[in-house]
N, C-alpha and C positions, 0 to 999 in steps of 0.2 A: 504493500499500500504506499510505500515511501517513494518509489521510483516515479520519475516524471512520465515514463512510458505507460506505466499502468494507470496512473491518474488520468492521463489523456485518453486512454482507451475507455475507461469507465465514464469520463466526462462525455465522450462522443456518443454514448448510449443513454445519457441523462441519469446515470447511476450516482447515487449519493454516497460519498465516502464517509464512513463513521467509524472512527477508532474509539473503542470503548471496552470497558470491562464486561464480563458476562452479566453482571448485575445491572450496569447501565444499559446494556442492550435489551435486557428483559424489561426494564422500566420503560424504554422507548417503545417496545412492541405493545406493552399494555396501554400506553398513552395513545398510540396510533389506533389501536383497536377501539378505544373509547371514542376518539374523535371521529374516525371514519364510520364507526358503527352508528353514531348519531346521524351522520349524513345519509347513510343508507336507509335508516328508519324514517327520517323526515321526508326523503324523496320516494319512499315506499318502493324501493328497488327490490326486485325478486329474481331469483334464479329460475330459469326455465329449462 
């Protein structure tokens, strides 16, 4: 994750680089689940 080549490759596909501990990563996943879950519920999005 530290090399410019890898960062550029990830940036080219709009990937977000996140260096974190396992605990920080788990907290981010939980936060994203809550945030996007609210969006899905409010927009009444369903899987078909």
